[in-house]
C-alpha positions in Angstrom: 96.1 -184.0 -221.0 96.4 -187.6 -220.3 94.8 -189.8 -222.9 95.7 -193.3 -221.6 92.1 -194.2 -220.8 90.3 -196.9 -222.7 88.6 -195.7 -225.9 85.3 -197.5 -225.5 82.4 -196.6 -223.4 82.0 -200.0 -221.7 85.4 -200.1 -220.2 85.2 -196.4 -219.2 81.9 -197.1 -217.3 83.6 -200.1 -215.6 86.4 -198.0 -214.5 84.0 -195.4 -213.1 82.1 -198.0 -211.1 85.4 -199.5 -209.8 86.6 -196.1 -208.7 83.2 -195.2 -207.1 83.4 -198.5 -205.2 86.9 -197.7 -203.9 85.8 -194.1 -203.0 83.0 -195.6 -201.0 85.3 -198.0 -199.2 87.8 -195.2 -198.4 85.0 -192.9 -197.2 83.6 -195.7 -194.9 87.1 -196.3 -193.5 87.6 -192.5 -192.9 84.2 -192.2 -191.1 85.1 -195.2 -188.9 88.5 -193.8 -187.9 87.0 -190.4 -187.2 84.3 -192.0 -185.0 87.0 -194.0 -183.1 89.1 -190.9 -182.6 86.1 -189.0 -181.3 85.3 -191.8 -178.9 88.8 -191.9 -177.6 88.9 -188.1 -177.1 85.6 -188.3 -175.3 87.0 -191.1 -173.1 90.1 -189.1 -172.3 88.1 -186.0 -171.3 85.6 -188.0 -169.2 88.2 -190.2 -167.4 87.6 -190.3 -163.7 90.2 -188.5 -161.6 93.1 -190.6 -160.4 92.8 -191.3 -156.6 95.5 -189.8 -154.3 96.1 -193.1 -152.5 95.4 -196.7 -153.3 95.8 -200.0 -151.5 96.8 -203.2 -153.1 94.7 -206.1 -152.0 95.7 -209.6 -151.2 94.2 -212.9 -152.4 91.9 -214.9 -150.2 89.2 -214.5 -147.6 88.5 -210.9 -147.1 91.3 -209.8 -149.4 93.4 -208.0 -146.8 95.4 -204.9 -147.8 99.1 -205.8 -148.5 100.6 -202.6 -149.7 99.8 -198.9 -149.8 100.6 -196.9 -153.0 100.4 -193.3 -154.2 97.6 -193.1 -156.8 99.0 -193.8 -160.3 101.9 -195.9 -159.0 103.1 -198.2 -161.8 104.0 -200.9 -159.4 100.5 -201.3 -158.0 98.9 -204.7 -158.8 95.5 -205.2 -160.4 93.7 -205.9 -157.2 93.4 -202.5 -155.6 91.0 -199.8 -154.4 91.2 -196.1 -153.7 91.4 -195.0 -150.1 91.3 -191.5 -148.4 94.4 -190.0 -146.9 93.5 -190.8 -143.3 92.9 -194.5 -144.1 96.3 -194.7 -146.0 98.0 -193.2 -142.9 96.2 -195.6 -140.6 97.1 -198.6 -142.7 100.7 -197.6 -142.8 100.9 -197.1 -139.1 99.2 -200.4 -138.4 101.9 -202.3 -140.3 100.8 -202.5 -143.9 103.8 -202.3 -146.2 104.6 -199.1 -148.1 105.5 -199.4 -151.7 109.2 -199.1 -152.3 108.7 -197.4 -155.6 106.3 -194.5 -154.9 107.1 -194.2 -151.2 103.7 -193.2 -149.8 105.1 -193.2 -146.2 107.5 -190.4 -147.1 104.7 -188.4 -148.8 102.4 -188.9 -145.8 105.3 -187.9 -143.5 105.2 -191.2 -141.5 108.5 -191.9 -139.8 109.7 -195.3 -138.8 
Protein backbone atom coordinates (compact mmCIF):
# COMPACT_ATOMS: atom_id res chain seq x y z
CA UNK A 1 0.00 0.00 0.00
CA UNK A 2 1.21 3.46 -0.82
CA UNK A 3 1.72 5.67 2.17
CA UNK A 4 3.04 8.79 0.51
CA UNK A 5 -0.01 10.87 1.47
CA UNK A 6 0.31 13.74 3.94
CA UNK A 7 -0.03 12.65 7.57
CA UNK A 8 -2.33 15.46 8.74
CA UNK A 9 -6.08 15.80 8.22
CA UNK A 10 -6.03 19.36 6.83
CA UNK A 11 -3.79 18.52 3.87
CA UNK A 12 -5.69 15.30 3.18
CA UNK A 13 -8.98 17.24 3.04
CA UNK A 14 -7.35 19.80 0.73
CA UNK A 15 -6.20 17.03 -1.59
CA UNK A 16 -9.68 15.53 -1.56
CA UNK A 17 -11.28 18.87 -2.53
CA UNK A 18 -8.66 19.43 -5.24
CA UNK A 19 -9.28 15.98 -6.74
CA UNK A 20 -13.06 16.42 -6.53
CA UNK A 21 -12.68 19.72 -8.40
CA UNK A 22 -10.65 18.03 -11.15
CA UNK A 23 -13.12 15.16 -11.41
CA UNK A 24 -15.92 17.69 -11.85
CA UNK A 25 -13.95 19.47 -14.62
CA UNK A 26 -13.22 16.16 -16.34
CA UNK A 27 -16.86 15.03 -16.10
CA UNK A 28 -18.03 18.37 -17.51
CA UNK A 29 -15.62 18.07 -20.44
CA UNK A 30 -16.69 14.46 -21.10
CA UNK A 31 -20.37 15.49 -21.11
CA UNK A 32 -19.68 18.36 -23.53
CA UNK A 33 -17.76 16.09 -25.92
CA UNK A 34 -20.47 13.43 -25.79
CA UNK A 35 -23.11 16.06 -26.55
CA UNK A 36 -21.08 17.40 -29.50
CA UNK A 37 -20.57 13.89 -30.91
CA UNK A 38 -24.29 13.15 -30.57
CA UNK A 39 -25.14 16.41 -32.37
CA UNK A 40 -22.69 15.61 -35.17
CA UNK A 41 -24.12 12.11 -35.54
CA UNK A 42 -27.64 13.55 -35.65
CA UNK A 43 -26.51 16.03 -38.30
CA UNK A 44 -24.95 13.29 -40.44
CA UNK A 45 -28.10 11.15 -40.21
CA UNK A 46 -30.43 14.03 -41.07
CA UNK A 47 -28.34 15.62 -43.81
CA UNK A 48 -30.41 16.39 -46.90
CA UNK A 49 -29.82 14.14 -49.86
CA UNK A 50 -27.30 15.44 -52.38
CA UNK A 51 -28.95 16.65 -55.61
CA UNK A 52 -28.23 14.78 -58.83
CA UNK A 53 -27.50 17.95 -60.82
CA UNK A 54 -26.48 21.47 -59.85
CA UNK A 55 -25.83 24.66 -61.75
CA UNK A 56 -23.20 27.17 -60.81
CA UNK A 57 -24.56 30.70 -60.91
CA UNK A 58 -22.80 33.80 -62.15
CA UNK A 59 -22.48 37.19 -60.51
CA UNK A 60 -24.69 40.11 -61.34
CA UNK A 61 -28.18 40.90 -62.41
CA UNK A 62 -30.28 37.74 -62.48
CA UNK A 63 -27.27 35.51 -61.65
CA UNK A 64 -27.28 33.57 -64.93
CA UNK A 65 -26.17 29.92 -64.94
CA UNK A 66 -22.55 29.56 -66.04
CA UNK A 67 -21.79 25.87 -65.59
CA UNK A 68 -23.64 22.57 -65.06
CA UNK A 69 -22.24 20.04 -62.56
CA UNK A 70 -23.09 16.60 -61.29
CA UNK A 71 -24.31 16.86 -57.69
CA UNK A 72 -21.36 16.64 -55.30
CA UNK A 73 -18.77 17.87 -57.81
CA UNK A 74 -15.80 19.28 -55.91
CA UNK A 75 -15.22 21.94 -58.57
CA UNK A 76 -18.63 23.60 -58.20
CA UNK A 77 -18.48 27.11 -56.80
CA UNK A 78 -20.38 28.42 -53.81
CA UNK A 79 -23.13 30.10 -55.83
CA UNK A 80 -25.19 27.15 -56.97
CA UNK A 81 -28.62 25.59 -56.88
CA UNK A 82 -29.99 22.11 -57.54
CA UNK A 83 -31.84 21.45 -60.79
CA UNK A 84 -33.79 18.47 -62.12
CA UNK A 85 -32.35 16.28 -64.86
CA UNK A 86 -34.48 17.83 -67.62
CA UNK A 87 -33.37 21.35 -66.77
CA UNK A 88 -29.72 20.28 -66.69
CA UNK A 89 -30.12 18.77 -70.17
CA UNK A 90 -31.90 21.90 -71.44
CA UNK A 91 -29.17 24.18 -70.08
CA UNK A 92 -26.41 22.09 -71.62
CA UNK A 93 -28.09 22.04 -75.01
CA UNK A 94 -28.69 25.80 -74.86
CA UNK A 95 -24.98 26.50 -74.53
CA UNK A 96 -24.25 26.55 -70.80
CA UNK A 97 -20.78 25.12 -70.22
CA UNK A 98 -20.40 21.60 -68.81
CA UNK A 99 -17.93 21.09 -65.97
CA UNK A 100 -14.70 19.57 -67.26
CA UNK A 101 -14.15 17.68 -63.99
CA UNK A 102 -17.43 15.83 -63.46
CA UNK A 103 -18.56 15.82 -67.13
CA UNK A 104 -22.35 16.08 -66.75
CA UNK A 105 -22.78 16.13 -70.55
CA UNK A 106 -21.32 12.63 -70.76
CA UNK A 107 -23.52 11.36 -67.93
CA UNK A 108 -26.59 12.95 -69.52
CA UNK A 109 -25.56 11.47 -72.91
CA UNK A 110 -25.43 14.82 -74.70
CA UNK A 111 -23.23 14.68 -77.76
CA UNK A 112 -21.50 17.73 -79.26
